[in-house]
N, C-alpha and C positions, 0 to 999 in steps of 0.2 A: 872573851872569845866564846863563841857559841859551842856547845858540846853536842849539837845534833845538826843534821842536814835535812831540810824539808824536801821530800821527793816531788818531782814536777807533775806527775799524773794523778796522785792520790793525796798529796799534801801530808805524807807520813813524817813523824819526827824520828828520822833514822839516826840512832846514836853513833857517835864517832868513837871507834875503839881507842882506848888509851887516854881519851879525854873525858868522855862521859863515864863516870864511875859511880860506884856505890849504889844506893837505892834509886837514884835518878835514872841510871841506865835501865834498871828493871822497869821503872814506870814508863819510860819512852818505848821500850820494847813491847810492853803489854798494850800500849795505845796503838802501836802499829799493827799488832796481831788482831786486835778487836776490829779495827777499820778494814783490814784485809778480809776478815770473816764476813763482813756485811757489804762488801763492795758489789756493784752491779754493772760495771763498765759504762755507766751513764755519766755524762759530763754535768757539772764539774766534779772533780775528785772521785770519780767512780772507777778510775783506772783507764787503761788504753781501750778504746772502742774496738769491737771485733769486726774485722772486714770479711767479705764473702769467703776468702780462702781459709778462714778460721772456723767456718760453719760447715757441718756435714749433716744435712737433714736426711733422716732415714725413716721418717713417719710423717703423718699429717701434722701441719703446723697450726695449732689453734690460735685464733685471735680473741677468744673469750668474749665474743659479741661485739668487738670493736671493729670499725672500718679500717681497711688498708688505704692509707692516704699517700699522696705524693708519688704514685706510680707513673712512670713515663709510658709504660706499655705492659701488657700481660701477654706472654708468649706461651701458647698451649702446645702440648705434645699430642700428636695424632694417636688416637686409641687403636689398639689392635683387636679389642673386644668391646662389646657394648658396655657403656659406663653406667653403673647402677646407683651411684651415690645420689641421694635425694637433694633437691634444691641446688643443683650444680650446673655450671656452664662448662662445656667441653667441646673438643674437636673430635668428631666421630671418625669411624673407619673410612668414610668416603671423603674426608678432608673438609667437611662443612661444619659450621658451628651449630651446636644443639643446646637445649635446656632440658634438664630432667626435673620435672615439677615435684611437688610435695607428696604426690600419690604414686610416684614411680614411673610416670610416663616419660620415657627417655627418647621419644620420637618427635619431640617438638623441634622442628628444623628452623633455624634462624637465617641461614644463608643457603643459596642453591645456585650452582653454575656461575659463580662470580658476582652474584648480586643478592640483595635482600630478598628472602623468600616471604612474599607478602600475599600469596594467593589465598590464604585462609585467615588473613588478618581482618580486623574490623576497625571502623572509625567511630569514635564516640565524642559527643560534645553535649554536656549536660545530660538530658534524657534522650537526646537524638542519637541514633546509631545507623550505621550502614555496614552491612556484612553479607557475605555469601551464605546461603542456606544450602547445606549439602543435600543432594538428591541425584537422580539419574542425570538430570540436566540442572546444574546449579543455578540458583536464582539470587540475584542481588536484591536484598530487602532493605529499604530505607524507611525508617520510622522516626517520627517526632517524639514518640514516647512508646513504651512497650505496647505492641499490638495496634498502634495508631499510625497509619501511613503518613509519610511526609511528602512535600512537593520537591521536585527536582528542577533546577534551572540550568539551561544549557543552550547550545545551538541546534544544528540539525541532528537528527537521530538516525543512525544506520541500523536497519533491521535486516537480519540474515536468517537463514535456515539453520537448524541445529545439526549441521553436517560439516564435514571437513571441506575447506576451500569453498565455502558458500559465497554466492553473489549477494549483493546488498541492495536493499531499497532504501533510499535516503528520503526521510520525511522532513520537509523544510517549511519555515514560515514564509509569508509573502516577502518579496524583495524589498519592499518599503512599507513601513507602518508608522502612521502619524500618531497613533495612540495604542495603548494596551487594549486587548479585547480577548474574550473567551469564546471557545467553540465547545459546545456541550453535546456529547453523543446521546442518541436515544436508547431506550430499552429495545430488546429484540421484538420485532413484530410477530404476529401469529401466522403471517403468510408473506410471500414475496411482495414488497411494497416499493412505491416510489419514495424518494427522499426529498425533503425540502429543508431550507434553512431560513430562519427569520433574521431581522436586522440586529438581533441581540446575540447571534451565534448559536442559537438552539437548533439542532438538527432533529427533525421529526420524520415519521413515516406515516403520513395521514391517509394515504390511499393505496389499497392493495392493487397489485398489477392486474389481477383478474377483473377489476372494475374498469380498466381501460382509462383512456384520457377523454374527459367529457367537460361540459360547461360547469359541472359541479366542482372540478378540481383544477381548472384553468381560469384565471381571472379574465374578466371581460377585456378584450383587446390584447390579451397576452401574447397571441401569435399574430403578427401582421401579415397582410396578404402577400407581400413580396417573399415571405418566408414559407409560404405554402407550396409544396412541391407536388406536381401532378404524379399520381401513382402510376398511371399508365395511359398512353394515348397512341392510337394507330390510325393512319389514314390510308385508304385504298383509292387510287386514281384510276379512271377508266383507261383501258388499253388504247382505245380509239376515241376520237372526239364525239362520235355518234354511233349508237347501237339501236337496232330496231328488231322487233319480232312479231310474228303472227301466230305463235305457238299457243295451243289451247291448254298446255301444261306449263308450270313455271320453269323458266330457264334462267341460269345465272348470267348477270351482266359481266363480261370480262373486265377484270381490274377492280370492280366494286366489291372488294374483299378486305377485311381487316381482322388480323389475329392479335389478341390481347391477353395478357396474363393478369388476372385480377386478384385482389385481396379479400373479396367478399363484399365490397361496397358497390352501390348502384353504378350502372354503366349507361351512358347516353349513346344512342345510335341515331345518326342523322345524316342527311345529304346536304352538301353545300356546293357552291360554285367552285369549279376548278380553274384557278387563275391562268393555267396554261392554255385553256381553250376559250376563254371569255371573248377574245377578239375574233375567234374563228366561227364559233357556233352559238355563243351565248350559253345559258345553262337552264336545264329544266326538263319537263316532259311534254310530249305532244301525242294526241290520240286521234286516229282517223277511223270512223266507225264502219266505213266500207259499204254503207247501204243508203237507200233513198231516204228522204225526210219522212219521219213518222215510223221508221222501222224500230220496233220496241226490242228491249232486252239486250242491247249491245253495251258492253262496258269493259274497261281495262282492269288488270289486276297487278298490283305492286306489292310484293311480299318481302319481309325481313326474316332471314333465317339465322339461327344460332347452330353452328355445325350443320346437321341435316334436319333440324327441327324448326318448323315455322313458328315464329314468335307472334307475328301480327301481319295482316294484309290490309291494303288500302284500296278503296274504290274512289279514287280522287275526284271523279267528275260528277258525283252526286247521283241523281235519279237516272233511270234508263234514258238514253238519248233519243227522244221522239222527234226533236225538231232540227237536229244538226244536219245540215245539208251535206250531201256527198261531196268530198273534196275540200271541205273546210275544217281542218283539224282544230282541236281545242289545245291550248298551251298553258301549262302551270309551272311555277318555279320549283327548283330542287328542294328548297326549304320546306315544301309541303310534307316531306317524309321526316318524322321525328318520333323517337320512341325511347323510353327509359326501361332498361332491363334490370333485374335484381338477381344476379347469379350468385352461387356460392363461389368461394375462392377456387381458382383454376384457370386453365387456358382455353379460350374459345375463339372460333372463327365466325365472324358475322358476314353475311352476303346479302345482296339485293337480287331478287328474281322477278321476272316479268312474265305475264301471260295475257291473252285476250279471250273474250267469250265468243268471238265470231272470227273464223279463219280468214274472212275477207277483210277484217279490220287490221290496223297496224298500230303498235305502241312503240314510241321512240323515247330514248333518254340521251341527253347530250351534255357535254361540258361539266360533268359533276364528279364529286369526290365523296366517298363514304368515310365517316368519322366514327370511331369507337373510343369513348373517353370515360375513364373511371373517375367518379367524383371523389 
């Protein structure tokens, strides 16, 4: 019969009183005391393991540089004062998660408003980084290596002003692209300039605005005739189909007046047939000298005026009329009157005025229109 009972938790040779006697009792008792002295509550044979109710932590629990493993969760107590322990993670006074780094900065905020606080975080992949650079207006800096800018791939870019509730300009690629291509911006010009793009996507500013548009910077045939727009054109039609005068001083023909606003380019002033009167009177001028054959020095006067200034006058019938018989007028077409003016930019009124050199004579104009046209 055994004289000891082996304990279940530490495997001690516990002596049975009255059975285990003499020196053997003493040896078994000594073995039990030695094993109890060095027990650590670790299985097996370390004694009963300690449960949470048997632990009362009243100071920091050191792990001696070892990791805490097998945790299901870590539950933090919200601090009532700023937490100053270095290299610690804690819940601050505002209920958010913080980290206090090795130099005592306890303001590194990990969460904010129910989400991860990533506004100051960066992205790193090898030597490439993307992060916000703090300034009055933060700038997102993307580098392929330190101080070396990297490319960004994406869709449309929305550009806004650095103000609250800004509207946005959306910069988008063409709707359909058969191939990849580049568009390269130019350097700043020295003056306001026209912009051009070649077939390789290079934008240039080859011609200053001050040089205007000329054959030097427009390819031959670059602007087709249907795309040329008349800068200004005015037509003045006669008020009546026929007007005549025997005045010795120029008088205006009613209706033969055209007001035009020009840009400084040449202006053509001419007479042409008026379609409204062609079947009634025809078109042109006639002059009756009012004297007998051989009467010298009789002639008509046809003048073109700009505002109140005479530009030019015509003696359309040549030399003094020595041979024209009385009662037989000379007739000439309206297209006889044609003049090119070169005014500065502005608004002008062109008129036709008539006179004769002999009050017995008569000068007639009929079925005509005055045209003022800027080239």
